[in-house]
N, C-alpha and C positions, 0 to 999 in steps of 0.2 A: 504494500500500500504506500501511497505517497505521503499520507498524513496519519498522525496518531488517531485522529478522530475517525477516519475511515477504518482503521484497523480495529478500534474499539467497537465500532458498529458491527463489524463482521463477527467479533467475539460474542456480542449480544445475540446476533442471529443464530450462531452456532449453539449457544446456550438454550435457545428456544427450539432447537431440534433440526435446523436446516442442515443440509448435506455439505460437508467440507469440500468435497471434490467439485460439486456444482458451483459453490461460491468461489473457489479458487479459479475455476475455468472462466467465470464471469468477471472477476474483480482483480485477479493477480496482475502485477506489472512485470512479473518475471516470465519472459517468453519461453524459457526452457521448461519450467514446471507448470505453466498455465495450461498447456495442452495435455498434461498428465494429471490434472486434478489436484495439483499442488504436491504430488508425490515426488520425493527425492530418492526413495529406495533406502537400503541399509547405509547408515553413516557411522563413522567413528567420531566420537566427541572430541578426540584429540586433534582432528583436522578442521574443526569448526570455529567460527567466531566464538570467543569465550562467553559472551552473553547468551548466545543460542545454545552452546554446549551446556552451560549451567542450568538453563531452563529444561533441556532434555533430561539431564541427570535427575532432576527432582520430579519430573512429571511421571504419573502412573500411566501404564498402557491404556489406550483408548480414551485419553483425556486431552483437553485443550488448555493451553496456558491462558490464564485470565488477564494477562497484560501483554500488550504487543512488545516486541523486541525491536529496538532501533539500531541500525548500523549504517554504513555508508551507502547501502543499496536501498534503504527505505525502512518501512515498518513491517515486521513479520508477525504473522499469526501462526503459532506453532501448535500442531496436533501430533501427538505421538501415538502411533498405531500399536507398536510392540517393541520390546527390548530383547536382546539376546547377548550372550557372551561374545566377546571379540574372538574371531577365528584367526589362528596363526596360519602362515603360509605352509604348504606341505613341505616335508623334508626333501632335499635334493635327490636322495637315493630313491625315493618313491616316485619321482617324476623323471628320472634320468633317461629311461628308454623312450618315453613319449617326447621328451625334449630333443633327443637325438633325431627322431623321425621328423619332427617339425623343422628342425634346422636343416636336415637333408633335403626336405621338400622345398624349403625356402631357397636353398642354394641351387637346386635344380631349376626352379622357376627363374631365378636371376640369370643363370647361365643360358637358359633357353631364350630369354628376352634379349640377352647380349647377342646371341647367334642371329636372331631375327633382325636386330638392329644393323648388324654387319653384313647381312646377306645382300648379294647383288643379283638382281633379277634382270635377265636379258630377254628381250622379245616376249615378255609376258610369261616366260617359262622359268 
C-alpha cells in the first residue's frame, strides 16, 4: 500500500472476513505478488527486512498482523499462512551423481551450441 491509512483499511476488511488473496490482487502495489494473491511462498526470516521478519516471528499461522509494516517499498499487510523449520541444503554426497549428470548435460549443450555457431553451410547443405 502507498499509505498507512490504506493498509489499515485492508486490515479492517480482513478482520471482517474478506479474502486476503482477493484484496491483494485488487489493492497491492507490488507487481510481482499482486498476480499471486499476495503470496511470497516459503521465506526465511533471516533474509527479510527486520520489521517484517519480527512480525512473522510473532504471528501465529493463519493470522494477520494488526498493524501495517512500513519500509522503503511502502506499507505491508502481513498474513502468515504457516510456519515450518528451516531446511538445510542436502549433503554433497547425496547429490553428487545427479550433479555430475546435470553438469555433463550442460557441457554437452554448450559444446553443441558452439558447433552450430561455427558451422559453415554451403549451398543450403
